[in-house]
C-alpha positions as CSV (number, residue, x, y, z in Angstrom):
1,M,-5.6,9.9,-0.8
2,A,-1.9,10.9,-0.4
3,T,-2.0,9.9,3.3
4,T,-3.5,6.5,2.4
5,T,-0.8,5.9,-0.2
6,T,1.9,6.9,2.2
7,T,0.5,4.6,4.9
8,R,0.3,1.7,2.4
9,V,3.9,2.3,1.3
10,K,5.2,2.4,4.9
11,A,3.4,-0.8,5.7
12,A,4.9,-2.4,2.6
13,E,8.4,-1.3,3.6
14,R,7.9,-2.8,7.1
15,Y,6.8,-6.1,5.5
16,A,9.8,-6.1,3.1
17,T,12.1,-5.4,6.0
18,R,10.8,-8.4,7.9
19,I,11.3,-10.6,4.9
20,A,14.8,-9.3,4.4
21,L,15.7,-10.0,8.1
22,I,14.5,-13.6,7.7
23,A,16.3,-14.1,4.3
24,S,19.5,-12.9,6.0
25,L,19.4,-15.5,8.8
26,G,21.9,-17.6,6.8
27,A,24.4,-14.9,7.5
28,F,23.6,-15.0,11.2
29,F,24.4,-18.7,11.1
30,Y,27.6,-18.0,9.2
31,G,28.9,-15.6,11.9
32,F,27.6,-17.9,14.7
33,E,29.3,-21.0,13.2
34,G,32.5,-19.2,12.6
35,M,32.8,-18.0,16.2
36,V,31.8,-21.5,17.5
37,L,34.6,-23.0,15.5
38,N,37.0,-20.3,16.7
39,G,36.2,-21.2,20.3
40,A,36.2,-25.0,19.8
41,I,39.2,-25.5,17.4
42,K,41.9,-26.0,20.0
43,A,39.7,-28.5,21.9
44,V,38.8,-30.3,18.7
45,G,42.5,-30.6,17.9
46,T,43.0,-32.2,21.3
47,T,40.0,-34.6,21.0
48,F,41.1,-35.9,17.6
49,H,44.9,-35.5,18.2
50,L,45.3,-33.1,15.3
51,G,48.4,-31.4,14.1
52,A,48.5,-27.8,12.8
53,L,47.8,-28.8,9.2
54,A,44.8,-31.0,10.2
55,K,43.3,-28.2,12.3
56,G,43.8,-25.8,9.4
57,V,41.9,-28.3,7.1
58,A,39.1,-28.4,9.7
59,G,38.9,-24.6,9.7
60,S,38.9,-24.3,5.9
61,A,36.5,-27.2,5.2
62,G,33.6,-24.9,5.6
63,I,35.0,-22.6,3.0
64,I,35.3,-25.5,0.5
65,G,31.6,-26.3,1.3
66,G,30.8,-22.7,0.8
67,L,32.4,-22.6,-2.6
68,I,30.4,-25.7,-3.6
69,G,27.1,-24.3,-2.3
70,A,27.7,-20.9,-3.9
71,V,28.4,-22.3,-7.4
72,I,25.4,-24.6,-7.3
73,A,22.7,-22.4,-5.6
74,G,22.3,-19.5,-8.0
75,R,21.5,-21.7,-11.0
76,L,19.4,-24.0,-8.9
77,S,17.3,-21.0,-7.7
78,D,16.6,-20.1,-11.3
79,K,15.1,-23.6,-11.8
80,V,13.2,-24.2,-8.6
81,G,12.8,-20.8,-7.1
82,R,14.6,-18.5,-4.6
83,K,12.4,-19.4,-1.6
84,T,12.7,-23.1,-2.3
85,V,16.5,-23.0,-2.3
86,L,16.5,-20.9,0.9
87,M,14.3,-23.5,2.6
88,W,16.5,-26.3,1.4
89,I,19.5,-24.7,3.1
90,G,18.0,-25.3,6.6
91,P,18.7,-29.0,6.8
92,F,22.3,-28.5,5.8
93,L,22.8,-26.1,8.7
94,L,21.0,-28.5,11.0
95,F,23.2,-31.4,9.9
96,E,26.4,-29.6,11.0
97,A,24.8,-28.5,14.3
98,V,23.7,-32.0,15.4
99,F,26.2,-34.4,13.8
100,G,29.2,-32.1,14.2
101,A,28.7,-32.2,18.0
102,F,28.6,-36.0,18.0
103,S,31.3,-36.6,15.4
104,P,33.7,-38.3,18.0
105,W,31.3,-41.2,18.0
106,L,30.1,-41.1,14.4
107,G,33.3,-41.3,12.4
108,G,35.8,-39.1,14.1
109,Y,37.8,-36.4,12.3
110,P,36.8,-37.3,8.7
111,F,33.1,-37.1,9.7
112,L,33.7,-33.7,11.4
113,L,35.2,-32.5,8.1
114,L,32.1,-33.8,6.3
115,C,29.9,-31.9,8.7
116,R,31.9,-28.7,8.1
117,V,31.6,-29.1,4.3
118,V,27.8,-29.7,4.5
119,G,27.3,-26.7,6.8
120,G,29.5,-24.7,4.5
121,M,27.4,-25.7,1.5
122,G,24.4,-24.3,3.4
123,F,25.8,-20.9,4.2
124,G,27.5,-20.7,0.8
125,A,24.1,-21.1,-0.9
126,A,22.6,-18.6,1.5
127,T,25.4,-16.1,0.6
128,T,24.5,-16.5,-3.1
129,V,20.7,-16.7,-3.0
130,G,19.9,-14.5,0.0
131,P,21.1,-11.1,-1.4
132,G,19.6,-11.8,-4.8
133,Y,16.2,-12.7,-3.2
134,I,16.2,-9.6,-1.1
135,A,17.0,-7.5,-4.1
136,E,14.1,-9.0,-6.0
137,I,11.5,-8.3,-3.2
138,A,12.8,-5.0,-1.9
139,P,11.6,-1.5,-3.0
140,A,14.4,0.3,-4.8
141,A,14.5,3.2,-2.3
142,I,15.5,0.9,0.6
143,R,17.0,-2.1,-1.2
144,G,20.5,-1.3,-0.2
145,R,19.9,-1.1,3.5
146,L,17.8,-4.3,3.4
147,I,20.6,-6.3,1.7
148,A,23.1,-4.8,4.2
149,F,21.3,-6.4,7.1
150,R,23.3,-9.5,6.1
151,Q,26.5,-7.9,7.4
152,L,24.8,-6.9,10.6
153,E,23.5,-10.4,11.2
154,I,27.0,-11.8,10.7
155,I,28.3,-9.5,13.4
156,L,25.4,-10.4,15.7
157,G,26.0,-14.1,15.1
158,L,29.7,-13.7,16.0
159,F,28.8,-11.7,19.1
160,F,26.2,-14.1,20.5
161,A,28.2,-17.2,19.7
162,G,31.2,-15.5,21.4
163,M,29.1,-14.9,24.5
164,I,27.9,-18.6,24.5
165,N,31.5,-19.8,24.0
166,L,32.7,-17.7,26.9
167,Y,29.9,-18.9,29.2
168,V,30.3,-22.6,28.3
169,S,34.1,-22.5,28.5
170,K,34.1,-20.8,31.9
171,S,31.3,-23.1,33.3
172,A,33.2,-26.2,32.2
173,G,36.6,-24.9,33.1
174,G,37.8,-24.9,29.6
175,S,36.6,-26.0,26.1
176,K,38.5,-29.3,26.5
177,Q,36.7,-30.3,29.7
178,V,33.6,-32.5,30.1
179,W,30.7,-30.2,31.0
180,A,27.3,-31.9,31.1
181,L,25.7,-35.3,30.0
182,G,29.2,-36.6,29.3
183,L,29.8,-34.1,26.5
184,Y,32.9,-31.9,26.1
185,A,32.3,-28.2,26.3
186,W,33.2,-27.8,22.6
187,Q,30.5,-30.3,21.7
188,W,28.0,-28.1,23.5
189,M,29.3,-25.2,21.5
190,F,28.5,-27.1,18.4
191,L,25.0,-28.1,19.7
192,C,24.3,-24.4,20.2
193,L,24.2,-24.1,16.4
194,L,20.8,-25.7,16.7
195,I,19.5,-22.3,17.8
196,P,20.1,-20.3,14.6
197,A,19.4,-23.5,12.5
198,V,16.0,-24.1,13.9
199,F,15.0,-20.4,13.7
200,Y,16.2,-20.4,10.1
201,I,14.1,-23.4,9.1
202,V,10.9,-22.2,10.8
203,L,11.1,-18.6,9.6
204,T,12.1,-19.1,6.0
205,A,8.9,-21.1,5.6
206,T,6.9,-17.9,6.1
207,I,8.4,-15.8,3.4
208,P,6.9,-15.4,-0.2
209,E,8.6,-16.5,-3.4
210,S,10.5,-13.8,-5.4
211,P,8.1,-12.0,-7.8
212,R,10.8,-12.0,-10.5
213,Y,11.0,-15.8,-10.3
214,L,7.2,-16.1,-10.3
215,V,7.0,-14.0,-13.5
216,S,9.7,-16.2,-15.1
217,V,7.5,-19.3,-14.7
218,G,4.3,-17.6,-15.8
219,R,2.7,-17.1,-12.3
220,D,1.9,-13.5,-12.9
221,E,-1.0,-13.2,-10.5
222,E,1.0,-14.5,-7.6
223,A,3.8,-12.1,-8.6
224,K,1.4,-9.2,-8.4
225,Q,0.2,-10.2,-5.0
226,V,3.8,-10.3,-3.7
227,L,4.7,-7.0,-5.4
228,A,1.6,-5.3,-3.9
229,R,2.6,-6.4,-0.4
230,V,6.3,-5.3,-0.7
231,S,5.8,-2.1,-2.7
232,G,2.4,-0.8,-1.7
233,E,1.5,-0.2,-5.3
234,T,-1.9,-1.1,-6.7
235,E,-1.4,-0.9,-10.4
236,L,1.1,-3.6,-11.2
237,D,0.4,-4.7,-14.8
238,G,3.1,-2.4,-16.1
239,R,5.6,-3.6,-13.5
240,V,4.9,-7.3,-14.4
241,N,5.2,-6.6,-18.1
242,S,8.5,-4.8,-17.5
243,I,9.8,-7.8,-15.6
244,R,8.7,-10.2,-18.3
245,K,10.3,-8.1,-21.0
246,S,13.6,-7.9,-19.0
247,L,13.8,-11.7,-18.8
248,G,14.3,-11.8,-22.6
249,A,13.6,-14.5,-25.1
250,E,15.9,-17.0,-23.3
251,G,14.3,-16.6,-19.9
252,T,16.0,-16.7,-16.6
253,T,16.2,-20.5,-16.3
254,K,18.0,-21.4,-19.6
255,M,21.4,-19.7,-19.5
256,S,24.3,-21.9,-18.5
257,F,27.5,-20.5,-17.1
258,K,29.1,-20.9,-20.5
259,A,26.3,-19.0,-22.2
260,I,26.5,-16.2,-19.6
261,M,30.3,-15.8,-20.1
262,S,29.7,-15.7,-23.8
263,S,26.9,-13.1,-23.7
264,K,27.0,-9.4,-23.8
265,W,27.0,-9.4,-20.0
266,A,30.3,-11.2,-19.7
267,G,32.2,-8.0,-18.8
268,L,29.7,-7.2,-16.1
269,V,30.1,-10.6,-14.6
270,W,33.9,-10.2,-14.6
271,V,33.5,-7.0,-12.7
272,G,31.3,-8.7,-10.2
273,M,33.8,-11.5,-9.7
274,A,36.7,-9.0,-9.3
275,I,34.7,-7.0,-6.7
276,A,34.2,-10.3,-4.9
277,A,37.9,-11.1,-5.0
278,F,38.9,-7.6,-3.8
279,Q,36.5,-8.0,-0.8
280,Q,38.7,-10.8,0.5
281,L,42.0,-9.3,-0.7
282,T,41.5,-6.1,1.3
283,G,42.6,-8.0,4.4
284,I,39.6,-9.0,6.5
285,N,41.0,-12.4,7.4
286,G,44.5,-11.1,7.8
287,V,44.3,-8.0,10.0
288,F,42.7,-10.0,12.8
289,F,45.5,-12.6,12.8
290,Y,47.6,-10.4,15.1
291,S,44.7,-8.6,16.8
292,N,45.4,-10.4,20.1
293,S,49.0,-9.4,20.1
294,L,48.1,-5.8,19.4
295,F,45.6,-5.7,22.3
296,E,48.1,-7.3,24.7
297,A,50.6,-4.6,23.8
298,V,48.3,-1.8,25.1
299,G,47.4,-3.7,28.3
300,F,44.7,-6.2,27.4
301,T,45.4,-9.5,29.0
302,E,44.1,-12.9,27.9
303,A,41.7,-12.8,30.9
304,M,40.2,-9.6,29.3
305,A,38.9,-11.4,26.2
306,L,35.4,-10.2,26.9
307,Q,36.4,-6.5,26.9
308,Q,38.4,-7.1,23.7
309,T,35.4,-8.8,22.0
310,L,33.1,-6.0,23.1
311,L,35.4,-3.3,21.7
312,I,35.7,-5.0,18.3
313,T,32.0,-5.7,18.2
314,F,31.3,-2.1,19.0
315,F,33.3,-0.8,16.1
316,K,31.8,-3.5,13.8
317,I,28.2,-2.5,14.7
318,V,29.0,1.2,14.4
319,G,30.5,0.5,11.0
320,V,27.6,-1.6,9.6
321,V,24.9,0.7,11.0
322,T,26.7,3.6,9.3
323,G,26.7,1.7,6.1
324,I,23.0,0.8,6.4
325,M,22.1,4.4,7.0
326,L,24.2,5.9,4.2
327,V,24.2,3.3,1.4
328,D,20.8,4.4,-0.2
329,K,21.7,8.1,0.2
330,V,25.4,8.1,-0.8
331,G,25.4,5.3,-3.3
332,R,27.2,1.9,-3.5
333,R,30.1,3.1,-5.6
334,N,30.9,6.1,-3.3
335,M,30.7,4.0,-0.2
336,L,33.1,1.4,-1.6
337,I,35.6,4.1,-2.6
338,G,35.4,5.9,0.7
339,G,35.5,2.7,2.8
340,G,38.3,1.3,0.6
341,T,40.3,4.4,1.3
342,L,39.9,4.0,5.0
343,I,40.9,0.3,4.6
344,F,44.2,0.8,2.7
345,V,45.2,3.8,4.9
346,S,44.7,1.7,8.1
347,L,46.5,-1.3,6.5
348,G,49.4,1.0,5.7
349,V,49.6,2.1,9.3
350,V,49.6,-1.5,10.5
351,A,52.2,-2.4,7.9
352,T,54.3,0.6,9.1
353,V,54.1,-0.5,12.7
354,F,55.3,-4.0,11.8
355,T,58.0,-2.5,9.6
356,V,59.6,-0.4,12.4
357,A,58.9,-2.7,15.4
358,P,61.6,-5.1,16.5
359,V,61.4,-8.8,15.8
360,V,62.0,-11.2,18.7
361,D,62.1,-14.9,18.2
362,G,60.6,-14.5,14.8
363,K,57.6,-12.5,16.1
364,V,56.9,-8.8,16.0
365,D,57.4,-7.4,19.5
366,I,55.7,-4.1,20.4
367,S,55.4,-4.9,24.1
368,H,58.1,-2.3,25.0
369,N,56.6,0.5,22.9
370,P,53.0,1.1,23.9
371,L,52.8,4.0,21.4
372,L,53.2,1.6,18.5
373,G,50.6,-0.6,20.1
374,Y,48.0,2.1,20.4
375,L,48.7,3.2,16.9
376,A,48.2,-0.3,15.6
377,V,45.0,-0.8,17.6
378,G,43.7,2.6,16.4
379,A,44.4,1.4,12.8
380,L,42.6,-1.9,13.5
381,C,39.5,0.0,14.7
382,T,39.7,2.2,11.7
383,F,40.0,-0.8,9.4
384,I,36.9,-2.4,11.1
385,L,34.9,0.8,10.5
386,G,36.0,1.0,6.9
387,F,35.3,-2.6,6.1
388,T,32.0,-3.0,7.9
389,S,30.6,0.2,6.5
390,S,31.6,-0.5,2.9
391,W,33.2,-3.7,1.5
392,G,31.6,-5.9,4.1
393,P,27.9,-5.2,3.5
394,I,28.0,-3.4,0.1
395,F,29.7,-6.3,-1.7
396,S,26.4,-8.3,-1.1
397,I,24.3,-5.3,-2.2
398,V,26.1,-4.9,-5.4
399,M,26.1,-8.7,-6.1
400,G,22.4,-8.9,-5.4
401,E,21.3,-6.1,-7.8
402,M,24.0,-5.4,-10.4
403,F,23.1,-8.3,-12.7
404,P,20.1,-8.2,-15.1
405,N,17.2,-10.5,-14.5
406,Q,18.2,-12.9,-17.3
407,I,21.5,-13.9,-15.6
408,R,21.1,-13.0,-11.9
409,G,21.1,-16.5,-10.5
410,G,24.0,-17.8,-12.6
411,A,26.0,-14.6,-12.3
412,M,25.7,-14.5,-8.5
413,S,26.9,-18.1,-8.4
414,L,30.0,-17.1,-10.3
415,A,30.6,-14.0,-8.2
416,S,30.0,-15.8,-4.9
417,G,32.2,-18.7,-6.1
418,A,35.0,-16.2,-6.7
419,D,34.5,-14.8,-3.2
420,F,34.8,-18.2,-1.5
421,L,37.7,-19.3,-3.7
422,V,39.8,-16.3,-3.0
423,N,38.8,-16.5,0.7
424,F,40.1,-20.1,0.7
425,M,43.4,-19.0,-0.9
426,V,43.9,-16.2,1.5
427,V,43.3,-18.4,4.5
428,L,45.6,-21.1,3.0
429,L,48.5,-18.8,2.2
430,F,48.3,-16.3,5.1
431,P,50.3,-18.4,7.6
432,Y,53.1,-18.8,5.0
433,L,53.1,-15.1,4.2
434,I,53.1,-14.0,7.8
435,A,56.0,-16.4,8.5
436,W,57.9,-14.8,5.7
437,S,57.2,-11.2,6.8
438,P,54.4,-9.6,8.8
439,A,55.2,-6.2,7.5
440,G,55.4,-7.5,3.9
441,T,52.1,-9.3,4.3
442,Y,50.2,-6.1,5.3
443,W,51.9,-4.0,2.6
444,I,50.5,-6.5,0.1
445,Y,47.1,-6.1,1.6
446,C,47.5,-2.4,1.5
447,A,48.4,-2.6,-2.2
448,F,45.3,-4.6,-2.9
449,G,43.3,-2.0,-1.0
450,V,44.6,0.7,-3.3
451,L,43.8,-1.5,-6.3
452,S,40.3,-2.1,-5.1
453,V,39.6,1.6,-5.0
454,I,41.1,2.2,-8.4
455,F,39.1,-0.7,-9.9
456,T,35.9,0.6,-8.4
457,I,36.4,4.1,-9.7
458,R,37.2,2.7,-13.2
459,Y,34.8,-0.1,-13.7
460,L,31.9,-0.2,-11.2
461,K,28.7,1.7,-12.1
462,E,26.2,3.0,-9.6
463,T,23.1,0.8,-9.0
464,S,21.5,2.8,-6.2
465,G,17.8,3.7,-6.9
466,K,17.5,1.8,-10.1
467,Q,14.8,-0.9,-10.6
468,L,16.3,-4.3,-11.3
469,E,14.8,-4.2,-14.7
470,E,17.1,-1.3,-15.5
471,M,20.4,-3.1,-14.9
472,D,20.9,-3.7,-18.6
473,E,21.9,-0.1,-18.7
474,L,25.1,-1.1,-16.9
475,V,26.3,-2.8,-20.0
476,D,28.2,-0.5,-22.4
């Protein structure tokens, strides 16, 4: 009997893992799309005759769309279902892939911005609904690692798109050149977004609805069927009753943002929003700004972009795999504290390098001091390990599981909205900060790293191993 039970549980975990990988495909698109834009942005600027500000707007338009999608998607998933919203995301991703590529003939630069916003709405919604959906279908013992797949898929999306960009650009002789069928190389880069978009649309149609949502709309028998497949349990009346009780009298579809922020869970939601903000303020979009300069200082040339990409990707994968392996054993809170410490120490090293290095023509010059270059590159790799093993994946884990069933959709919208809003502000302000002082900019990030660790120690409670129906215990 014990062997049969173990076999059933293992089969259920494999099924839950497959579902989690599919539900995380929005993150793969997010990474893929970000790298496509990175490879295409200079050529896009040439095609549309854009200045620096206009190129910046094109880059940040996806973040604006992400903010819109994040704020809308959580509450919408409470009303129509998690799976339904995940399936609706697919056409948004497809829209950017197809029409973004042909934007020169469909309305030019303004239409390209529209495509970026629409695509951003898709991955913003995926960022909100995906982790919550996975949390609601995953067995508690492996819930953390299943949600953490999201970070791994972002990295894989970045890597594969980078390889495609490199191949297309070299084949065409540059991203600004016409390659095939009269299309520029950058247009083919955009068309490659069809690959993850189509996979997303096809595969999300195969996943089940969240059992928590099914209980909330009175479809208990369907909920039991899903729970049986993802947990391996056979006696599920008690679990379904527990879910129904946790939904409370108001139910999961009736609480507005105002009601959530006026409820007993308001403090918990503020903690979630603060964790979301700290995830951006710890420097992920800033440290890489000077990464090319750092690599050049230790002998990497522009022609060695592939080796540089492979090195960064290696440390990203090592970091996220470490996080996946440890998160359910060590705990979310401890991982954030430990990873946050690595982050602020490495940021302090980068800031120190920029403080002591000479400034030539307004730019930090470490070309004549390889020791400083190696030190900065080492700090960059340490930062990557710290972020991708902790604040990168674990932010999504905490967001997906820390909120009680009654408010999960709406609370995740608020937290994800805070994430995209702060991301937009960081991207918008970073060029001005770096022009003011590279060293000062990274000291600011270092300070936020320290604050993130202090905040986590003081306010974040451990969610590892708890059933979602126990999250009310996080409220004092």
